[in-house]
N, CA, C and O atoms as a DFTB+ gen file, in Angstrom:
312 C
 N C O
     1  1     -26.075       4.783     -32.646
     2  2     -27.379       5.363     -32.492
     3  2     -27.692       6.783     -32.747
     4  3     -27.605       7.775     -32.024
     5  1     -28.242       6.550     -34.475
     6  2     -28.920       7.900     -34.723
     7  2     -29.824       8.940     -33.958
     8  3     -30.444       8.320     -33.093
     9  1     -30.104      10.127     -33.943
    10  2     -31.120      10.502     -33.243
    11  2     -32.401      10.726     -33.486
    12  3     -32.572      10.995     -34.675
    13  1     -33.651      10.728     -32.680
    14  2     -35.006      10.721     -33.372
    15  2     -34.524      11.363     -34.412
    16  3     -33.384      11.650     -34.779
    17  1     -36.280      11.659     -35.100
    18  2     -36.099      12.710     -36.163
    19  2     -36.927      13.810     -34.539
    20  3     -37.224      13.672     -33.353
    21  1     -36.941      14.967     -35.803
    22  2     -38.312      16.345     -35.030
    23  2     -39.470      15.509     -34.573
    24  3     -39.969      15.746     -33.473
    25  1     -40.087      14.232     -35.584
    26  2     -41.590      14.772     -35.421
    27  2     -41.586      13.199     -34.743
    28  3     -42.780      12.903     -34.710
    29  1     -40.953      12.278     -34.296
    30  2     -40.679      11.809     -33.297
    31  2     -40.887      12.150     -32.002
    32  3     -41.642      11.574     -31.219
    33  1     -39.874      13.555     -31.686
    34  2     -39.351      13.798     -30.529
    35  2     -41.142      14.859     -30.510
    36  3     -41.765      14.955     -29.452
    37  1     -41.487      15.289     -31.374
    38  2     -42.422      16.122     -30.397
    39  2     -44.171      15.407     -30.303
    40  3     -45.156      15.709     -29.630
    41  1     -43.902      14.360     -31.333
    42  2     -45.338      13.144     -30.524
    43  2     -44.497      12.332     -29.357
    44  3     -45.193      11.496     -28.782
    45  1     -43.601      12.390     -29.057
    46  2     -43.101      12.211     -27.193
    47  2     -43.666      13.396     -26.749
    48  3     -44.544      13.246     -25.899
    49  1     -43.386      14.643     -27.117
    50  2     -43.275      15.702     -26.396
    51  2     -45.120      15.624     -25.667
    52  3     -45.516      15.588     -24.502
    53  1     -45.904      15.623     -27.066
    54  2     -47.158      15.974     -26.593
    55  2     -48.123      14.708     -26.122
    56  3     -49.237      14.761     -25.599
    57  1     -47.479      13.775     -26.412
    58  2     -48.001      12.759     -25.044
    59  2     -47.852      12.451     -24.137
    60  3     -48.523      11.544     -23.645
    61  1     -46.653      13.232     -23.344
    62  2     -45.801      13.389     -22.321
    63  2     -46.876      14.582     -21.674
    64  3     -47.385      14.401     -20.568
    65  1     -47.149      15.772     -22.457
    66  2     -48.265      16.682     -22.337
    67  2     -49.539      16.245     -21.469
    68  3     -49.909      16.205     -20.296
    69  1     -49.902      15.995     -22.527
    70  2     -51.465      15.011     -22.597
    71  2     -51.275      14.229     -20.867
    72  3     -51.848      14.898     -20.006
    73  1     -50.506      12.848     -20.292
    74  2     -50.390      12.339     -19.857
    75  2     -50.453      13.350     -18.385
    76  3     -51.414      13.445     -17.622
    77  1     -49.099      14.056     -18.272
    78  2     -49.526      15.230     -17.633
    79  2     -50.452      16.041     -17.415
    80  3     -50.725      16.333     -16.251
    81  1     -50.944      16.429     -18.168
    82  2     -52.149      17.077     -17.612
    83  2     -52.781      15.517     -17.307
    84  3     -51.943      14.751     -16.832
    85  1     -53.374      15.268     -17.397
    86  2     -54.322      13.902     -17.608
    87  2     -54.062      13.483     -16.267
    88  3     -55.075      13.303     -15.591
    89  1     -52.559      13.209     -15.502
    90  2     -52.360      12.502     -14.705
    91  2     -52.310      13.593     -13.045
    92  3     -52.661      13.323     -11.897
    93  1     -51.903      14.432     -13.461
    94  2     -51.444      15.568     -12.563
    95  2     -52.759      16.594     -12.591
    96  3     -53.758      16.386     -11.903
    97  1     -52.554      18.149     -13.818
    98  2     -53.124      18.713     -13.495
    99  2     -54.417      18.611     -13.448
   100  3     -55.067      18.792     -12.419
   101  1     -54.995      18.252     -14.777
   102  2     -56.488      18.801     -14.287
   103  2     -57.176      17.756     -13.387
   104  3     -58.369      18.050     -13.317
   105  1     -56.776      16.202     -12.381
   106  2     -57.344      15.918     -10.965
   107  2     -57.042      17.144      -9.815
   108  3     -57.862      17.656      -9.053
   109  1     -55.569      17.442      -9.950
   110  2     -55.142      18.826      -8.684
   111  2     -56.182      19.797      -9.372
   112  3     -56.190      20.634      -8.470
   113  1     -56.946      20.233     -10.181
   114  2     -57.953      21.503     -10.638
   115  2     -59.098      20.838     -10.019
   116  3     -59.578      21.332      -8.999
   117  1     -59.484      20.003     -10.413
   118  2     -60.725      19.028     -10.383
   119  2     -61.222      19.012      -8.360
   120  3     -62.175      19.618      -7.871
   121  1     -60.327      18.230      -7.690
   122  2     -60.089      18.450      -6.317
   123  2     -60.056      19.631      -5.757
   124  3     -60.795      19.670      -4.774
   125  1     -59.216      21.128      -6.086
   126  2     -59.482      21.782      -5.497
   127  2     -60.871      22.474      -6.438
   128  3     -61.246      23.459      -5.802
   129  1     -61.260      22.393      -7.008
   130  2     -62.504      23.058      -6.906
   131  2     -63.513      22.170      -6.517
   132  3     -64.534      22.759      -6.162
   133  1     -63.574      20.836      -6.458
   134  2     -64.850      20.558      -5.193
   135  2     -64.653      20.632      -3.921
   136  3     -65.570      20.924      -3.154
   137  1     -63.514      20.397      -3.545
   138  2     -63.671      21.161      -2.192
   139  2     -63.827      21.868      -2.014
   140  3     -63.988      21.933      -0.795
   141  1     -64.107      24.022      -3.090
   142  2     -64.064      24.982      -3.072
   143  2     -66.086      25.039      -3.194
   144  3     -66.891      25.820      -2.686
   145  1     -66.264      23.907      -4.040
   146  2     -68.100      24.425      -3.955
   147  2     -68.889      23.436      -3.369
   148  3     -70.114      23.461      -3.247
   149  1     -68.058      22.500      -2.986
   150  2     -69.020      21.115      -3.058
   151  2     -69.776      21.460      -1.847
   152  3     -70.300      20.371      -1.614
   153  1     -70.321      22.530      -0.598
   154  2     -71.696      22.605       0.094
   155  2     -72.276      23.890      -1.237
   156  3     -73.273      24.595      -1.087
   157  1     -71.882      23.901      -1.769
   158  2     -72.869      25.573      -2.271
   159  2     -73.438      24.884      -3.823
   160  3     -74.273      25.483      -4.501
   161  1     -72.871      23.610      -4.224
   162  2     -73.302      23.446      -5.630
   163  2     -74.678      22.810      -5.875
   164  3     -75.382      22.182      -5.084
   165  1     -74.876      23.103      -7.078
   166  2     -76.382      22.811      -7.321
   167  2     -76.049      21.655      -8.031
   168  3     -74.951      21.292      -8.452
   169  1     -77.614      20.901      -8.139
   170  2     -77.727      19.925      -8.942
   171  2     -76.854      19.338     -10.260
   172  3     -76.206      18.339      -9.947
   173  1     -76.689      19.771     -11.751
   174  2     -76.373      20.037     -13.177
   175  2     -75.009      20.257     -12.655
   176  3     -74.195      19.510     -13.197
   177  1     -74.438      21.162     -11.644
   178  2     -73.087      21.224     -11.224
   179  2     -72.338      20.062     -10.562
   180  3     -71.407      19.376     -10.984
   181  1     -73.045      20.036      -9.348
   182  2     -72.563      18.111      -8.550
   183  2     -72.700      16.882      -9.563
   184  3     -71.742      16.116      -9.458
   185  1     -73.715      16.468     -10.588
   186  2     -73.611      15.877     -12.035
   187  2     -72.394      15.995     -12.696
   188  3     -71.715      15.053     -13.106
   189  1     -72.088      17.411     -12.807
   190  2     -70.901      17.539     -14.270
   191  2     -69.639      16.738     -13.656
   192  3     -68.910      15.959     -14.270
   193  1     -69.552      17.139     -12.217
   194  2     -68.518      17.168     -11.265
   195  2     -68.239      15.544     -11.099
   196  3     -67.097      15.307     -11.494
   197  1     -68.866      14.441     -10.676
   198  2     -69.334      13.610     -11.264
   199  2     -68.698      12.741     -12.133
   200  3     -68.073      11.686     -12.032
   201  1     -69.007      13.420     -12.933
   202  2     -68.778      13.145     -13.911
   203  2     -67.764      13.024     -14.541
   204  3     -67.437      12.153     -15.348
   205  1     -66.932      14.424     -13.968
   206  2     -65.098      14.590     -14.240
   207  2     -64.528      13.882     -13.349
   208  3     -63.311      13.822     -13.524
   209  1     -64.911      13.315     -12.455
   210  2     -64.348      12.597     -11.623
   211  2     -64.386      11.174     -12.032
   212  3     -63.520      10.343     -11.760
   213  1     -65.100      11.038     -12.480
   214  2     -65.381       9.408     -12.536
   215  2     -63.779       8.797     -13.935
   216  3     -63.006       7.840     -13.967
   217  1     -64.065      10.243     -14.987
   218  2     -63.098      10.180     -16.330
   219  2     -61.622      10.411     -16.010
   220  3     -60.665       9.961     -16.641
   221  1     -61.586      11.486     -14.509
   222  2     -60.404      11.553     -14.925
   223  2     -60.032      10.870     -13.156
   224  3     -59.753      11.568     -12.182
   225  1     -60.137       9.449     -13.179
   226  2     -59.817       8.544     -11.031
   227  2     -58.582       8.414     -11.701
   228  3     -57.875       9.043     -10.915
   229  1     -57.347       7.805     -13.168
   230  2     -57.048       7.261     -12.707
   231  2     -55.981       8.747     -12.382
   232  3     -55.001       8.490     -13.081
   233  1     -55.815       9.561     -11.974
   234  2     -54.861      10.953     -11.589
   235  2     -55.140      11.003     -10.383
   236  3     -54.382      10.841      -9.427
   237  1     -56.816      11.349     -10.399
   238  2     -57.220      11.687      -8.338
   239  2     -56.649       9.936      -7.635
   240  3     -55.917       9.726      -6.668
   241  1     -56.956       9.478      -8.060
   242  2     -55.870       7.875      -7.041
   243  2     -53.949       8.354      -6.956
   244  3     -52.986       8.001      -6.276
   245  1     -54.187       9.249      -7.996
   246  2     -52.009       9.097      -7.736
   247  2     -51.875      10.048      -6.914
   248  3     -50.881      10.052      -6.188
   249  1     -53.107      11.372      -6.801
   250  2     -52.609      12.778      -6.217
   251  2     -53.818      12.417      -4.444
   252  3     -53.767      13.137      -3.447
   253  1     -54.537      11.432      -4.561
   254  2     -54.581      11.173      -3.369
   255  2     -53.930      10.919      -1.960
   256  3     -54.486      11.522      -1.042
   257  1     -53.015      10.254      -1.674
   258  2     -52.460      10.305      -0.692
   259  2     -51.622      11.238      -0.417
   260  3     -50.772      11.259       0.474
   261  1     -51.872      12.007      -1.193
   262  2     -50.954      13.543      -0.805
   263  2     -51.669      14.766      -0.609
   264  3     -51.188      15.895      -0.512
   265  1     -53.343      14.286      -0.542
   266  2     -54.108      15.394       0.215
   267  2     -54.927      15.382       1.281
   268  3     -55.521      14.423       1.773
   269  1     -54.918      16.704       1.659
   270  2     -55.498      16.256       3.213
   271  2     -56.492      17.501       3.379
   272  3     -56.322      18.719       3.344
   273  1     -57.619      16.661       3.578
   274  2     -58.737      17.570       3.068
   275  2     -60.078      17.115       4.552
   276  3     -61.205      16.680       4.316
   277  1     -59.617      17.330       5.707
   278  2     -60.545      16.836       7.250
   279  2     -60.055      18.423       7.711
   280  3     -59.248      19.261       7.309
   281  1     -60.974      18.303       8.710
   282  2     -61.603      20.366       8.858
   283  2     -60.480      19.530       9.952
   284  3     -60.166      18.425      10.394
   285  1     -59.971      21.922      10.013
   286  2     -58.849      21.650      10.673
   287  2     -58.921      21.968      12.332
   288  3     -59.533      22.996      12.620
   289  1     -58.397      21.244      13.365
   290  2     -58.761      21.241      14.192
   291  2     -59.333      22.514      15.468
   292  3     -59.908      23.545      15.119
   293  1     -59.142      22.298      16.398
   294  2     -60.241      23.300      17.134
   295  2     -58.884      24.160      17.610
   296  3     -57.804      23.606      17.813
   297  1     -59.160      25.940      17.789
   298  2     -57.852      26.002      18.299
   299  2     -57.225      26.351      19.828
   300  3     -57.793      27.404      20.118
   301  1     -56.710      26.141      20.479
   302  2     -56.625      26.437      21.945
   303  2     -57.107      25.122      22.870
   304  3     -57.251      25.097      24.093
   305  1     -57.329      23.945      21.823
   306  2     -57.398      22.773      22.985
   307  2     -55.798      22.195      22.387
   308  3     -55.083      22.387      21.403
   309  1     -55.764      21.114      24.077
   310  2     -54.319      20.548      24.092
   311  2     -54.402      19.918      23.160
   312  3     -53.438      19.258      22.773
């Protein structure tokens, strides 16, 4: 079986890179941004953030089982 051409490998690399960015990197950055700015966002920033949530929804669903955003418990209680 012959090796794929350079153009084919380049295309596969670009599609793979875009897929990783869309499904992992951008949603992780958005989750961090939302966690950091949740209580201080203005109206326009919140609207844009929700638009990004809609756009990156598949990646957010993939990362959701690995994220714990619950508040920390009180220290010193049994």
